[in-house]
C-alpha positions as CSV (number, residue, x, y, z in Angstrom):
1,M,108.2,113.7,85.8
2,T,104.8,112.1,85.2
3,T,104.2,109.7,82.3
4,R,102.7,112.7,80.3
5,G,105.7,114.9,81.2
6,R,107.7,111.9,79.8
7,C,105.6,111.1,76.8
8,L,105.4,115.0,75.8
9,L,109.8,115.0,76.2
10,A,109.7,112.3,74.5
11,A,107.6,113.5,71.1
12,G,109.7,116.3,71.7
13,L,113.3,114.9,71.3
14,A,111.4,112.9,68.3
15,A,110.2,115.5,66.7
16,A,113.7,117.1,66.8
17,L,115.3,114.4,65.0
18,C,112.5,114.5,62.4
19,S,113.3,118.0,62.2
20,I,117.0,117.7,61.1
21,I,115.9,114.6,58.6
22,L,113.8,116.4,56.8
23,N,115.4,119.9,57.1
24,E,112.1,121.9,58.7
25,R,113.0,124.8,60.4
26,D,109.8,125.5,62.1
27,L,109.5,121.8,63.2
28,L,112.4,122.4,64.7
29,R,111.3,125.5,67.0
30,V,107.8,123.1,68.0
31,S,110.3,120.4,69.3
32,V,112.6,122.5,71.3
33,F,109.5,124.3,72.8
34,V,107.9,120.8,73.9
35,V,111.2,119.2,75.1
36,A,111.9,122.5,76.9
37,L,108.4,122.6,78.9
38,P,108.5,119.4,80.8
39,L,112.1,120.4,81.7
40,L,111.1,124.0,83.3
41,V,108.0,122.6,84.9
42,C,110.2,119.8,86.5
43,F,112.2,123.1,87.6
44,L,109.8,125.3,88.4
45,T,108.2,122.6,90.8
46,A,110.8,121.9,92.7
47,V,112.0,125.7,93.7
48,A,108.4,126.8,94.1
49,R,107.5,127.1,98.1
50,V,104.2,125.3,98.4
51,G,103.9,125.9,101.9
52,L,101.8,122.8,103.4
53,H,101.6,122.0,107.1
54,A,99.5,119.4,108.4
55,Q,98.1,117.9,112.2
56,R,96.4,114.1,112.7
57,Q,94.2,113.6,115.9
58,I,93.4,110.1,116.8
59,V,90.4,109.1,119.0
60,P,90.9,107.8,121.3
61,V,94.4,107.0,121.9
62,R,93.6,103.5,123.1
63,V,91.0,101.7,121.4
64,P,90.5,97.7,122.4
65,V,90.8,94.8,119.7
66,G,87.8,95.1,117.7
67,G,87.2,98.7,118.5
68,R,87.2,101.8,116.3
69,A,89.4,104.2,116.3
70,E,88.4,108.5,114.2
71,V,91.7,109.7,112.6
72,S,91.2,113.2,112.0
73,L,94.1,114.9,109.0
74,H,94.2,118.7,109.3
75,I,95.9,120.5,106.2
76,R,96.4,123.8,105.4
77,S,98.4,125.9,103.4
78,T,100.7,128.1,104.4
79,G,102.5,129.3,101.1
80,R,101.6,132.3,98.7
81,L,100.8,130.4,96.0
82,P,97.9,128.1,95.2
83,T,97.4,124.6,96.2
84,G,95.3,122.3,93.7
85,G,95.9,118.6,92.6
86,L,96.7,117.3,96.0
87,L,97.3,113.8,96.7
88,V,97.7,113.2,100.2
89,S,97.8,109.4,101.7
90,D,98.5,108.1,105.3
91,G,100.8,105.2,106.5
92,V,98.6,102.6,107.8
93,P,99.8,99.2,108.9
94,Y,98.0,96.3,107.0
95,S,96.1,95.2,110.3
96,L,94.5,98.4,110.8
97,G,93.4,98.3,107.6
98,G,93.6,100.0,103.9
99,K,96.1,103.0,103.2
100,P,94.2,105.9,102.7
101,R,93.8,108.4,100.1
102,F,92.0,111.5,99.3
103,L,92.6,113.8,96.6
104,I,91.8,117.7,97.2
105,E,91.3,119.5,94.1
106,H,91.4,123.1,95.9
107,L,92.9,123.4,98.8
108,P,92.2,127.0,100.8
109,R,94.8,129.1,101.8
110,H,93.6,130.3,105.4
111,T,91.2,127.7,106.5
112,G,92.3,124.6,105.1
113,T,90.1,121.4,104.8
114,R,89.8,118.3,107.5
115,L,90.1,114.7,106.5
116,R,88.6,111.8,108.4
117,Y,89.0,107.8,108.0
118,S,88.6,105.4,110.7
119,V,90.7,102.1,111.7
120,Q,89.2,99.0,113.3
121,P,92.6,97.0,115.2
122,M,91.3,93.6,115.2
123,L,95.2,92.8,117.1
124,R,96.4,94.2,120.0
125,G,99.7,95.8,119.8
126,I,101.5,99.3,119.4
127,Q,100.4,100.5,116.3
128,Q,101.9,103.3,114.1
129,L,100.0,105.3,112.0
130,G,101.7,107.8,109.4
131,P,103.3,109.5,108.0
132,L,101.6,111.4,105.9
133,K,102.4,112.2,103.0
134,A,101.2,114.9,99.7
135,T,102.0,114.5,96.3
136,I,101.4,117.7,94.6
137,T,101.1,118.2,90.8
138,D,102.0,120.8,88.8
139,P,98.9,122.4,86.6
140,F,100.3,121.1,83.3
141,G,100.2,117.7,85.7
142,L,103.7,117.7,83.7
143,A,105.5,117.3,87.1
144,E,105.4,115.8,90.3
145,F,106.8,115.4,94.1
146,E,106.3,113.9,97.3
147,R,106.4,115.6,100.9
148,E,105.9,114.3,104.2
149,L,103.4,116.7,106.0
150,A,103.2,114.9,109.4
151,H,105.3,111.8,111.2
152,T,103.8,108.9,112.6
153,S,101.3,109.5,115.8
154,R,101.0,105.9,118.1
155,L,97.6,104.1,118.5
156,V,97.7,101.8,121.1
157,V,95.3,98.8,120.8
158,V,94.5,97.0,124.2
159,P,93.3,93.5,125.0
160,R,89.7,93.2,125.2
161,I,87.9,93.8,128.3
162,V,85.1,91.6,130.0
163,P,83.5,92.8,132.8
164,L,83.7,90.7,135.6
165,H,81.8,89.9,139.0
166,G,82.8,88.7,142.6
167,V,85.7,88.6,143.9
168,P,87.7,85.4,145.2
169,G,86.3,84.3,149.1
170,G,88.3,85.1,151.6
171,S,90.0,87.7,150.1
172,G,89.6,90.2,151.8
173,L,87.8,92.3,149.3
174,G,84.0,92.2,150.1
175,S,81.9,92.7,153.2
176,G,81.4,89.2,153.9
177,D,79.2,87.8,151.3
178,D,81.9,85.8,149.8
179,G,82.0,83.3,152.7
180,S,84.6,84.6,154.7
181,V,85.0,87.1,157.7
182,R,88.2,88.7,158.7
183,L,88.0,90.2,162.5
184,A,89.9,92.4,164.2
185,A,90.8,90.7,167.4
186,G,91.7,91.7,170.7
187,Q,95.6,93.2,171.9
188,G,98.1,91.0,171.5
189,E,95.9,88.5,169.5
190,D,96.2,88.3,165.8
191,D,93.2,88.9,162.9
192,A,90.7,85.6,162.7
193,I,89.3,84.5,159.2
194,V,86.1,83.3,160.1
195,R,83.4,81.8,158.2
196,P,79.9,79.7,159.0
197,Y,79.5,76.8,160.5
198,R,79.6,73.6,158.0
199,Q,78.5,70.4,158.7
200,G,81.5,68.5,159.2
201,D,84.0,71.1,160.8
202,D,86.0,70.4,163.8
203,L,83.7,71.8,166.8
204,R,87.3,73.2,168.3
205,K,88.0,75.5,165.5
206,V,84.4,77.5,166.3
207,H,85.4,80.8,167.1
208,W,82.8,81.7,170.1
209,R,83.4,85.7,170.3
210,S,82.5,85.6,166.7
211,T,79.7,83.2,167.4
212,A,78.1,85.3,170.1
213,K,78.7,88.8,168.3
214,R,77.1,87.6,164.8
215,D,73.9,85.1,166.7
216,E,75.6,82.4,164.3
217,M,78.1,79.9,164.8
218,M,81.3,80.6,163.4
219,V,84.3,78.7,162.6
220,R,87.9,79.8,162.6
221,V,90.2,79.4,159.3
222,E,93.7,79.8,160.7
223,E,95.2,81.0,157.1
224,R,96.9,84.2,156.9
225,P,95.2,87.0,156.3
226,W,95.2,89.0,153.1
227,R,96.9,91.8,153.5
228,G,99.9,93.2,150.6
229,G,97.3,93.1,147.7
230,T,97.3,90.5,144.7
231,T,99.7,89.2,142.1
232,V,98.6,88.0,139.1
233,L,101.1,85.8,137.2
234,L,100.5,85.7,133.1
235,D,102.2,82.6,131.2
236,H,103.1,84.0,128.0
237,R,105.7,81.7,126.8
238,A,105.4,80.8,122.9
239,T,105.5,76.8,123.6
240,A,102.3,77.0,126.5
241,H,100.1,78.3,123.8
242,R,97.8,77.4,120.5
243,G,96.1,78.9,117.8
244,A,97.0,82.0,116.0
245,G,95.9,85.7,115.6
246,T,92.6,86.7,117.8
247,T,91.7,83.0,118.5
248,A,95.0,82.1,120.3
249,S,95.1,81.0,124.0
250,L,97.4,84.1,124.6
251,E,95.4,86.3,123.5
252,W,92.8,84.9,125.7
253,A,95.1,84.6,129.0
254,V,96.2,88.2,127.6
255,S,92.2,89.4,127.6
256,F,91.3,87.5,131.3
257,V,94.8,88.9,132.8
258,A,93.9,92.3,131.6
259,S,90.1,91.9,132.8
260,I,91.4,90.4,136.6
261,C,93.5,93.1,136.7
262,L,90.8,95.9,136.1
263,H,88.3,94.3,138.3
264,L,90.8,94.0,141.1
265,H,91.6,98.0,140.6
266,R,87.6,98.8,141.1
267,Y,88.2,97.4,144.5
268,G,90.5,99.2,145.6
269,Q,93.1,96.6,144.9
270,R,97.0,96.8,144.8
271,V,97.9,94.8,141.7
272,R,101.1,93.2,140.6
273,L,101.4,91.6,137.3
274,V,104.0,89.3,136.6
275,T,105.6,87.0,134.4
276,E,105.6,82.9,134.2
277,T,109.4,83.7,135.0
278,G,108.6,85.9,138.5
279,R,110.0,89.5,135.8
280,L,107.6,92.0,137.3
281,I,105.2,93.7,134.4
282,V,103.6,96.6,136.0
283,S,103.0,97.8,139.6
284,D,100.8,99.8,141.3
285,T,102.4,102.4,143.0
286,G,100.8,102.1,146.5
287,D,99.8,105.4,146.4
288,G,96.4,104.3,146.6
289,T,96.1,104.7,143.4
290,H,95.8,102.4,140.2
291,N,96.4,103.4,136.8
292,D,94.8,101.3,134.6
293,N,96.6,102.2,131.6
294,A,99.6,101.2,133.0
295,V,98.4,97.8,132.6
296,L,97.0,98.0,129.1
297,D,99.8,99.5,127.8
298,A,102.0,97.0,128.6
299,L,99.8,94.0,128.0
300,A,99.5,95.7,124.7
301,A,102.5,95.6,123.8
302,L,103.2,91.9,125.6
303,Q,104.7,89.6,123.1
304,A,105.6,85.9,123.2
305,T,109.0,84.8,124.6
306,P,111.2,81.3,123.4
307,Q,111.0,80.3,127.0
308,R,111.0,76.3,127.1
309,E,109.5,76.4,130.4
310,I,108.5,77.7,134.2
311,D,111.0,79.1,135.9
312,A,110.0,80.7,139.2
313,R,113.0,80.4,141.5
314,N,111.5,82.9,144.2
315,D,107.7,83.0,144.8
316,P,106.1,85.1,142.5
317,G,103.8,86.3,144.5
318,H,106.1,87.9,146.7
319,G,103.7,87.0,149.8
320,Q,100.6,88.1,148.4
321,E,97.9,86.0,147.1
322,L,98.7,84.8,144.1
323,I,96.4,84.4,140.6
324,A,98.1,82.4,137.9
325,V,96.9,82.1,134.3
326,L,99.1,79.2,132.9
327,G,99.1,77.5,129.7
328,A,100.5,74.4,128.8
329,T,102.7,73.1,131.3
330,S,104.7,69.9,132.5
331,P,104.5,68.6,136.0
332,E,107.8,69.1,137.1
333,S,107.4,73.2,136.3
334,L,104.0,73.3,138.1
335,S,105.4,71.6,141.6
336,Q,108.5,74.5,141.4
337,L,105.8,76.9,141.3
338,I,104.3,75.1,143.9
339,G,107.3,75.3,146.3
340,Q,107.8,78.4,146.2
341,R,104.5,79.1,147.9
342,S,103.6,78.7,151.4
343,R,100.5,77.1,152.6
344,G,99.6,80.1,154.2
345,N,99.5,82.4,151.1
346,R,96.1,82.1,149.2
347,S,96.8,80.9,145.0
348,L,95.2,80.1,142.3
349,A,95.5,79.1,138.8
350,V,93.2,79.0,135.5
351,L,95.1,76.2,133.5
352,L,94.2,76.4,129.9
353,D,93.0,73.7,127.4
354,T,95.3,74.3,125.3
355,A,94.4,71.0,123.1
356,A,90.8,73.0,122.9
357,W,92.6,76.2,121.0
358,G,94.3,73.8,118.8
359,A,91.4,72.0,118.1
360,A,89.4,75.2,116.6
361,G,91.8,77.1,115.2
362,E,92.5,76.8,111.8
363,D,95.8,76.3,111.5
364,G,95.3,72.8,113.2
365,G,96.7,74.4,116.7
366,E,100.7,74.0,115.5
367,V,101.5,77.3,116.4
368,G,103.7,77.2,119.4
369,G,104.8,73.7,119.0
370,G,104.7,72.9,122.8
371,V,102.8,70.3,124.5
372,D,99.5,70.3,125.7
373,T,98.9,69.9,129.4
374,D,97.3,66.7,131.8
375,I,94.5,69.0,132.5
376,D,93.6,66.6,135.0
377,G,96.3,65.6,136.5
378,A,97.8,69.0,137.0
379,T,94.6,70.0,138.4
380,A,95.0,67.1,141.0
381,L,98.8,68.2,141.8
382,L,97.6,71.5,142.6
383,R,94.5,71.1,144.5
384,G,96.8,68.6,146.1
385,A,99.0,71.6,147.5
386,G,95.8,73.5,148.5
387,W,95.3,75.4,144.9
388,G,91.9,76.7,144.0
389,V,91.8,75.8,140.5
390,T,89.8,76.2,137.5
391,V,89.6,75.2,134.0
392,A,89.5,77.7,130.9
393,R,88.3,76.8,127.4
394,P,87.3,78.8,124.6
395,N,83.9,78.1,124.6
396,I,83.7,79.0,128.3
397,P,82.4,82.7,128.6
398,M,85.4,84.3,131.0
399,T,82.7,85.2,133.3
400,A,81.7,81.7,134.1
401,T,85.9,81.0,134.2
402,W,85.9,84.0,136.9
403,S,83.0,82.3,138.9
404,T,84.4,79.4,139.1
405,L,87.7,80.0,140.3
406,C,86.4,82.5,143.0
407,R,83.5,79.5,144.0
408,S,87.1,77.3,144.5
409,I,88.8,79.3,147.0
410,G,85.4,78.0,149.3
411,T,86.4,74.3,148.4
412,R,90.3,74.6,149.5
413,N,89.0,76.6,152.6
414,D,86.7,73.6,153.4
415,A,90.0,71.4,152.8
416,L,91.9,73.2,155.2
417,T,89.4,73.3,157.8
418,S,89.5,69.1,157.9
419,G,93.0,68.9,157.8
420,F,93.4,71.1,161.1
421,G,91.1,69.2,162.3
422,Q,92.4,65.9,161.6
């Protein structure tokens, strides 16, 4: 019963009381009618067969952070009674905006009506839209009831993707422009990774067959050829990141990892995505096809874990090329991660300077509560183990961070060649 109906019922009871006190039969008849009217309307409204059918359509069903999705609601009447004064509201999470409400004065019986609204998510995740509810009132406005017209629909808010350019040198992704060339050797010989001669290279490592073929002095790099794809490691420990919301270092890391995976997919590469414990998040099927949506859906649902330290008991790369995106990390965790990797396996690391995210955050950078990494010490430790390393900060574009990471493999090749010469 609406406020109008309750007021009318109270007025009827008051009139009935006055009629008894004043002994006015006519007033009693009026009061009976006034009391019976809202009660009768409530009964008829409850038993009336008002048929309503609704459908919700979201385009697109996957939207990046900061993007826009259009929601279309098609509502039509399936009953014989006319429908009017219909208040429709759809459940929308707070992170997607305000709750949309529509007032339908008259609903056509056959064609129905179509309602539209848009949402602009600012946080990644799996969001639920709905349920869609309609509030139906009687023509007098004395009673109303609520009916659920449609269940919830899923909207996947995926990380923001940044187009990247170039690939790490020597990874076998290009045609030789990256500074290294892999040639098929003769029968009984291993594949050779060669690159142009640089001043200071050991002459004993000159690959004469490639030199004669290319008419340029080529040096052999005695590394295991890249074969089984790339493993991308994402450190998503709560203590390893700083900041909150869209400006948190974890969101930057998730967006960067998503960009790497889709970028490598464009080169036709098989990609495995794992956590700092080596747990597999998503992997390519191995049949030559790559499902970008699987990677985006997995990262959209990824949440920070209470894990304190990196627990790399086994090689997280499984013998593949490894690209590790690391938050605040202790030297002990880095040493454990390094110990699981063979020097013959190409390893790259992106170290997040979490102190920079903490300084840029509005909350003072205390979210997460971890200890920031000694960037210089961690960089020296990884490079000493033959890793290619770059440091990421919030004021450095992701494209620049990726380009620096791609160039870092050339520095590692120089170090390996010099080591072989000694």
